C-alpha positions, 0 to 999 in steps of 0.5 A: 637667438641668444643663449638665455632664449634657448635656455628658456625654450628648453627649460619647459618639458613641453616646449623642449618636446616641441623644439625637438619635433621641429629639429627633427623636421616637423613643419606644421602644428600637426606634425609637431604634435604627432612627433612629440606625442603632445596634443595640438592644443599643447603644441599651439600653446607652447609655440604661441608667439614663436612665428612673430619672433621669427623662431618658427614659421609653420608651413601650413596646416596638415 
């Protein structure tokens, strides 16, 4: 992942919270939502496309 991609991920406050949740160990959408204080829909929208790019592979659902 290059610097521009990382900057883009962190530029949006919602994506920043999701990235922080993942860095702290969240492995599912539900865990990321709980850790970030965001709703499931917000987390899902923020992370849409990340698995396809190899940025995150969810471990399951709840």
